[in-house]
C-alpha positions in Angstrom: 123.2 1.1 17.9 124.7 3.1 20.7 123.9 6.6 22.0 124.2 8.7 25.1 120.9 9.5 26.8 120.7 13.0 28.3 120.6 12.9 32.1 117.7 14.2 34.3 115.3 14.6 31.4 112.5 12.1 30.4 113.3 10.9 26.9 111.3 8.8 24.5 112.5 7.2 21.3 111.2 5.5 18.2 113.4 3.6 15.8 112.7 2.7 12.1 114.7 -0.1 10.7 115.1 -0.6 6.9 116.9 -3.3 5.0 117.8 -2.5 1.4 115.4 0.5 1.5 112.4 -1.6 2.7 111.1 -0.6 6.2 110.8 -3.6 8.6 107.2 -3.8 9.8 108.0 -4.0 13.5 107.5 -1.4 16.2 110.7 -0.3 17.9 110.4 2.2 20.7 111.9 2.9 24.2 112.1 5.3 27.1 114.9 6.0 29.4 113.3 5.0 32.7 116.1 2.6 33.6 118.8 4.2 31.4 118.6 7.9 32.2 122.0 9.6 31.6 123.7 6.4 30.5 125.3 5.2 27.3 122.6 2.9 25.7 123.2 0.0 23.4 119.8 -0.5 21.7 119.3 -3.8 19.8 116.7 -4.0 17.0 115.9 -7.5 16.0 115.0 -8.3 12.4 112.5 -11.0 11.5 111.7 -10.2 7.9 108.8 -8.3 6.3 106.7 -11.3 5.1 106.6 -15.0 5.0 108.5 -15.3 1.7 111.4 -13.1 2.9 114.6 -14.6 4.4 115.2 -13.4 7.9 119.0 -13.5 7.5 121.1 -10.6 6.4 123.6 -11.2 3.6 126.8 -9.6 2.5 126.0 -6.4 0.6 122.7 -5.7 2.4 122.2 -2.1 3.5 120.9 -1.7 7.0 119.6 1.8 8.0 118.3 2.9 11.4 116.4 6.1 11.9 116.3 7.2 15.5 113.5 9.6 16.4 113.4 11.6 19.7 109.6 11.7 20.3 107.4 13.1 23.0 105.5 11.1 25.7 102.2 11.3 23.8 103.7 9.7 20.7 105.5 7.1 22.9 102.2 6.3 24.5 100.6 5.8 21.1 103.3 3.3 20.0 103.3 1.5 23.4 99.5 1.1 23.3 99.5 0.1 19.6 102.1 -2.6 20.3 100.0 -3.9 23.3 96.9 -4.0 21.1 98.7 -5.9 18.3 100.2 -8.4 20.7 96.7 -9.3 22.0 95.5 -10.5 18.6 92.0 -10.0 20.0 88.9 -10.2 17.7 87.9 -6.7 18.8 91.1 -4.9 19.8 91.0 -1.5 21.4 92.2 1.6 19.6 95.7 2.8 20.6 95.9 5.9 22.9 96.0 9.0 20.7 97.6 12.3 21.4 95.2 14.1 19.2 92.1 15.6 20.8 88.5 15.2 19.6 88.4 11.4 19.3 90.7 11.2 16.3 92.7 8.1 15.7 96.5 8.2 15.1 99.2 10.4 16.6 101.0 13.7 15.9 104.7 13.9 16.2 107.3 16.6 15.5 110.6 15.0 16.3 114.4 15.1 15.8 115.9 12.5 13.6 119.3 10.8 13.3 120.0 8.2 10.6 122.9 5.8 10.5 123.5 3.1 7.9 125.9 0.3 7.3 126.6 -2.2 4.5 126.8 -5.8 5.8 130.4 -7.0 5.2 
């Protein structure tokens, strides 16, 4: 997917990838630290949802990408969640929350743009 990042503003994004109306269980997020004000080509890699599912797209599959413009607090949550999941530790830490009072999770009010394509 390609988009134009607004210049001189810190931007944070989350992407949700769905194949045939099934959301892919991967975390996709980015910021514009190295791409501020540029046209961005964001690649989302698909590895299947479970061990029994084929990782290859086939003709007729419907691919949908939801792009969310999120705030830094939500971005920090997804970044820290991803870091925690990659560690595979016996006692992983909780991801950074943008909710006060010790609550787990995150709050996000965001804009959304959705694009879809049918694999030829």
